[in-house]
C-alpha positions in Angstrom: -69.5 140.2 -108.4 -69.6 136.5 -109.3 -66.4 134.5 -108.9 -65.9 131.0 -110.2 -62.4 130.8 -108.7 -61.6 127.6 -106.8 -58.6 127.4 -104.4 -57.1 124.4 -102.6 -53.8 123.1 -101.4 -51.8 120.2 -102.6 -48.9 118.4 -100.8 -45.7 117.3 -102.5 -43.8 114.2 -101.7 -41.1 116.5 -100.3 -43.5 117.9 -97.7 -44.3 121.2 -99.3 -47.8 122.6 -99.5 -48.7 124.5 -102.6 -51.7 126.7 -103.3 -53.7 125.8 -106.4 -56.1 128.3 -108.0 -58.3 127.6 -111.0 -60.7 130.0 -112.6 -62.4 130.9 -115.9 -61.6 134.2 -117.5 -63.0 135.3 -120.9 -63.3 131.7 -122.2 -59.9 130.5 -121.0 -58.9 128.6 -117.8 -56.4 130.2 -115.5 -54.5 127.5 -113.6 -52.0 128.6 -111.0 -50.0 126.2 -108.9 -47.4 127.3 -106.5 -47.3 130.8 -108.0 -46.8 129.5 -111.6 -49.6 130.7 -113.8 -50.8 128.9 -117.0 -53.6 130.3 -119.2 -55.0 127.3 -121.1 -57.8 126.6 -123.5 -60.9 124.8 -122.2 -60.1 121.6 -124.2 -56.7 121.5 -122.7 -58.2 121.8 -119.2 -60.3 118.8 -119.9 -57.3 116.9 -121.2 -55.3 117.8 -118.0 -58.2 116.7 -115.8 -58.7 113.4 -117.6 -55.0 112.6 -117.4 -54.8 113.4 -113.7 -57.8 111.2 -113.0 -56.5 108.3 -115.1 -53.1 108.4 -113.5 -54.4 108.8 -110.0 -56.8 105.9 -110.4 -53.9 103.7 -111.3 -51.7 104.7 -108.3 -53.3 102.2 -105.9 -52.2 99.2 -108.0 -48.5 100.3 -107.7 -48.4 101.2 -104.0 -46.9 98.5 -101.8 -48.3 98.4 -98.2 -45.7 98.1 -95.5 
């Protein structure tokens, strides 16, 4: 059986590691982070992805090196 599920871990500023799971199911995107599941529309998944990339790209300009 084909599975398009992707899994990875993210790290919080507090030192926690959370499992992230993303998969497609019947035309919707199932996004689970730290056990919290969200079933979202494909357009919303694109909006979320775009927002994460835009904000992450701007982080370097605000980080002060010690």
